[in-house]
DOFI-634614 format. One record per residue: x, y, z of N, C-alpha, C in turn. Coordinates in steps of 0.001 Angstrom, whole numbers, always signed. Each point is the difference from the previous one (the first is absolute). Layout:
SITE X Y Z X Y Z X Y Z
...
END
This chain:
SITE -74564 -8355 +98998 +539 -145 -1240 +1403 +180 -16
SITE +586 +877 +1434 +1473 +346 +138 +556 -1364 +325
SITE -854 -915 +853 +752 -960 +535 -169 -1148 -1188
SITE -492 -34 -555 -166 -948 -1604 +1102 +239 -595
SITE +490 +1288 -273 +1197 +477 -987 +1101 -323 +617
SITE +111 -261 +1426 +1415 +277 +857 +349 -1485 -44
SITE -1146 -909 +487 +25 -1280 -257 +446 -545 -1073
SITE -644 -107 -988 +387 -39 -1136 +1486 +353 -713
SITE +730 +1075 +368 +1192 +436 -16 +716 -610 +957
SITE +26 -521 +992 +321 -823 +979 +399 -1731 -783
SITE -1102 -257 -348 +54 -1363 -496 +617 -180 -1414
SITE -197 +1393 -517 +1233 +8 -1604 +1225 -281 +542
SITE +266 +734 +1168 +1630 +158 +245 +160 -1017 +561
SITE -594 -1027 +859 +380 -1159 +383 +50 -827 -921
SITE -814 -220 -1241 +277 -832 -792 +1040 -342 -905
SITE +227 +1591 +5 +1666 +137 -980 +979 -53 +648
SITE +260 +45 +1071 +851 -337 +883 +164 -1551 -58
SITE -1186 -460 -6 +444 -1817 +356 +259 -460 -1284
SITE -370 +643 -1048 +242 -365 -1161 +1231 +137 -669
SITE +961 +983 +677 +1005 +8 -152 +1087 -759 +588
SITE -516 -705 +559 +959 -933 +1235 +675 -1396 -1007
SITE +1066 -26 +183 +620 -1204 -1060 +956 -782 +464
SITE -267 -1134 +94 +957 -1138 +645 +614 -1081 -1117
SITE +875 -1169 +826 +231 -760 -979 -957 -1017 -469
SITE -1215 +30 +711 -1452 -1141 -356 -148 +310 -1413
SITE +366 +1095 -506 -458 +330 -1269 +1321 -411 -1268
SITE +375 -865 +312 +773 -668 -950 -230 -1319 -896
SITE +229 +34 -752 -1035 -786 -1005 +1035 -1127 -413
SITE -50 -1341 +235 +821 -964 -121 -358 -648 -1431
SITE +1219 -203 -805 -415 -711 -1204 +369 -1826 -161
SITE -410 -467 -46 +156 -1594 +179 -141 -630 -1173
SITE +1090 -894 -435 +112 -1051 -899 -412 -1137 +432
SITE -1131 -809 -987 -475 -1309 +913 +644 -1124 -1525
SITE +287 -839 +8 +108 -1110 -835 -921 -547 +200
SITE -479 -943 -675 -1231 -742 +36 +420 -1241 +867
SITE +1156 -270 +415 +212 -1034 +1197 +46 +700 +970
SITE -218 +1316 +623 -250 +337 +969 -1217 -103 +406
SITE -877 -85 -542 -1634 -498 +259 -273 -1321 -44
SITE -1607 +314 +31 -467 -1589 -55 -916 +518 -1339
SITE +2 -1104 -582 -1219 +61 -1543 -626 -1301 +56
SITE -1111 -262 +808 -808 -992 +170 -976 -559 -1827
SITE +319 -1122 +52 -519 -568 -1484 -1845 +412 +15
SITE -461 -28 +1436 -1461 +60 -425 -384 +1527 -153
SITE +1179 +1006 +73 -517 +1174 +21 +1173 +506 -830
SITE +158 -100 -1263 +1211 +22 -873 +244 +1325 +54
SITE -629 +855 -375 +270 +1765 -216 +243 +622 +1490
SITE +436 -775 +1056 +46 +1011 +1167 +1057 -718 +678
SITE +972 +1109 +305 +1276 +85 +922 +158 +387 +989
SITE +375 -891 +1217 -29 +389 +1313 +1167 +7 +491
SITE +636 +1378 +650 +1469 -110 +575 -244 +458 +1542
SITE +747 -49 +671 +438 +309 +1208 +1185 +1542 +99
SITE -61 +761 +431 +911 +900 +422 +578 +371 +1366
SITE +942 -377 +426 +523 +739 +1325 +109 +1710 -168
SITE -1008 +375 +851 +42 +1660 +220 +765 +223 +1432
SITE +1313 +641 +249 +623 +382 +540 -1210 +1289 +1182
SITE +14 -24 +1130 -816 +631 +445 -1155 +934 -392
SITE -661 -877 -1470 -1149 +824 -191 -957 -613 +918
SITE -1199 +916 -49 -1172 +6 +760 -711 +439 -886
SITE -1555 -251 +303 -1270 +503 -838 +139 -451 -1237
SITE -1184 +672 -802 -170 -591 -1543 +547 +59 -857
SITE +366 -552 -1484 +583 +151 -812 -351 +394 -1174
SITE +953 +771 -1039 -714 +66 -1160 +1469 -279 -1049
SITE -840 -685 -957 +828 -612 -614 -53 +361 -1871
SITE +712 +453 -702 -552 +572 -1040 +1357 -935 -1358
SITE -435 -505 -1255 +1168 -391 -644 +457 +561 -752
SITE +1387 -398 -243 +1022 +660 -1207 -17 -909 -1056
SITE -532 +644 -968 -159 -657 -1364 +914 -1302 -92
SITE -533 -926 -321 +581 -1332 -37 -535 -1012 -777
SITE +640 +321 -1506 -938 -790 -880 +243 -1990 -23
SITE +962 -193 +1157 +538 -1232 +90 -883 -928 +762
SITE -868 +676 +424 -1209 -887 +1051 -1531 +309 -710
SITE +220 +761 -794 -1596 +544 -699 -300 +1022 +456
SITE -1572 +423 +102 -773 +1174 +358 -707 -780 +1148
SITE +96 +1255 +822 -236 -132 +1557 -1688 +42 -337
SITE -1029 -601 +742 -1451 +454 +398 -243 +457 +1327
SITE +733 -345 +875 -107 +757 +1237 +1202 -608 +1202
SITE +103 +773 +654 +1059 -363 +1017 -588 -220 +1543
SITE +296 -555 +747 -510 +135 +1554 +1409 -441 +991
SITE -128 +1082 +788 +657 -275 +961 -120 +213 +1374
SITE +768 -546 +1033 -597 -65 +1194 +1243 -59 +1556
SITE +44 +811 +540 +827 -415 +841 -227 -807 +1337
SITE +1013 -1068 +312 +211 -1597 +550 +675 +101 +1202
SITE -1059 -222 +1359 +1301 +42 +1102 +1325 -1115 -54
SITE -502 -1165 -671 +1295 -891 -50 -647 -421 -1557
SITE +1341 -300 -639 +202 -682 -1551 +64 -1565 +470
SITE +163 -879 -1075 +35 -1428 +104 +1429 +69 +334
SITE +528 -1008 +886 +1580 -586 +633 +301 -370 -636
SITE +1161 +438 -971 +525 -595 -1079 +1489 -714 +192
SITE +234 -33 +1034 +1689 -371 +836 +468 +1142 -278
SITE +181 +1495 -45 +923 +914 +7 +660 +43 +1626
SITE +1078 +281 +98 +215 +577 +1402 -706 +946 +675
SITE -527 +55 +998 -1121 +877 +906 -1558 -484 +191
SITE -543 -1048 -772 -872 -514 -300 -989 +516 -637
SITE -1044 +411 +510 -1237 +397 -629 -143 +1539 -240
SITE -226 +628 -916 +170 +1655 +109 -1059 +675 -649
SITE -588 +1249 +495 -841 +804 -447 +4 +93 -1493
SITE -938 +508 -833 +47 +656 -1422 -1217 +80 -727
SITE +110 -352 -999 -705 +366 -943 -644 -1180 -929
SITE -1590 -82 -155 -462 -1417 -990 -262 +848 -1023
SITE +518 -217 -1153 +169 +383 -1472 -1103 -879 -686
SITE -899 +363 -975 -713 -904 -795 -803 +883 -1327
SITE +1052 -405 -1119 -125 +854 -806 -972 -1327 -1335
SITE -1158 +1056 -159 -911 -1048 -1466 +399 +320 -1239
SITE +797 -584 -1148 -194 +273 -1279 -905 -297 -1202
SITE +14 +471 -1133 -1256 -322 -637 +155 -1253 -554
SITE +1543 -539 -69 -90 -1074 -914 +778 -695 +922
SITE +188 -1705 -177 +621 -1253 +793 +1281 +322 +206
SITE +731 +216 +1397 +1213 +206 -22 +1001 -1264 +388
SITE -954 -1107 +107 +622 -1320 +651 +1275 -530 -725
SITE +120 +150 -1633 +664 -479 -474 +1580 +613 -259
SITE -364 +1360 +645 +1409 +582 -547 +1085 -355 +695
SITE +1467 +530 -295 +975 -1016 +543 +323 +877 +1317
SITE +637 -675 +983 +325 +701 +1144 +472 +1505 +211
SITE +1211 +183 -917 +243 +1265 -286 -808 +1220 -192
SITE -844 -149 -384 -1297 +692 -555 +64 +1203 +1356
SITE -157 +1178 -326 +78 +1064 +888 -901 +867 +361
SITE -348 +252 +977 -900 +1813 -122 +642 +929 +1289
SITE -129 +1267 -768 +28 +1013 +985 -746 +1048 +583
SITE -163 -94 +1355 -1174 +701 +712 +579 +637 +970
SITE -584 +1608 +128 +217 +583 +1025 -1021 +306 +867
SITE +349 -323 +1322 -525 -373 +915 +283 +1273 +1139
SITE -1014 +259 +691 -303 +1089 +1263 -604 -556 +1044
SITE +936 +63 +1640 -765 -576 +955 +884 +1215 +605
SITE -1228 +734 +1032 +526 +923 +887 +1051 -613 +997
SITE +1129 +584 +126 +1079 -833 +999 +1223 -804 -431
SITE -483 -351 -952 +701 -1093 -993 +1400 +613 -230
SITE +1174 -702 +828 +1319 +486 -332 +569 -886 -1464
SITE -608 -878 +236 +675 -1146 -798 -1169 -854 -449
SITE -470 -201 -1346 -515 -1362 -334 +540 -926 -1298
SITE -251 -1488 +134 +600 -440 -524 -334 -1252 -89
SITE +507 -1081 -1268 -391 -1222 -398 -231 -954 +1356
SITE -1058 -789 +526 +35 -1185 +1221 -505 -1220 -921
SITE +1287 -726 -508 -170 -1481 -602 +1378 -802 +476
SITE +236 -1003 -244 +1003 -761 -178 +1021 -63 -550
SITE -246 +1064 -1312 +1076 -100 -1044 +398 +1591 +420
SITE -236 +916 +778 +503 +1345 +261 +428 -139 +1344
SITE +741 +1241 +108 +768 +708 +1349 -1164 +442 +638
SITE -114 -233 +1368 -1107 +1404 +1094 +1005 +762 -276
SITE -1095 +1422 +28 +669 +1440 +19 +1287 -300 +888
SITE +1061 +840 -1056 +1579 -130 +632 -82 +1142 +1059
END
């Protein structure tokens, strides 16, 4: 019984110390995307796909919306890490980053190019996250 109590106390102390460690990886990046930063396919008129450069990012990605009535109501968000983003001609060639797909309740294909959406993005280790498109500058 005594060994169980000591083991439980040691485990509690260890988890408490690990939970107290903080790093810059906890930074949440706010990214504002115009419709022109992404791809909206006429065959899937309610989906928006964008690629983001993730400087030093690794591991999983968490994305949450910031309220944006310009695009409409979001049904779901899918984000995954990519080792290589499509080559769009920026200096430095292919970059690693995030592929982001947002599905809306209504069709967005006919929205104007300046329509925007704002997202909170978290990726472990990421020091900067920015858009990856012909109309944007790769992370400064």
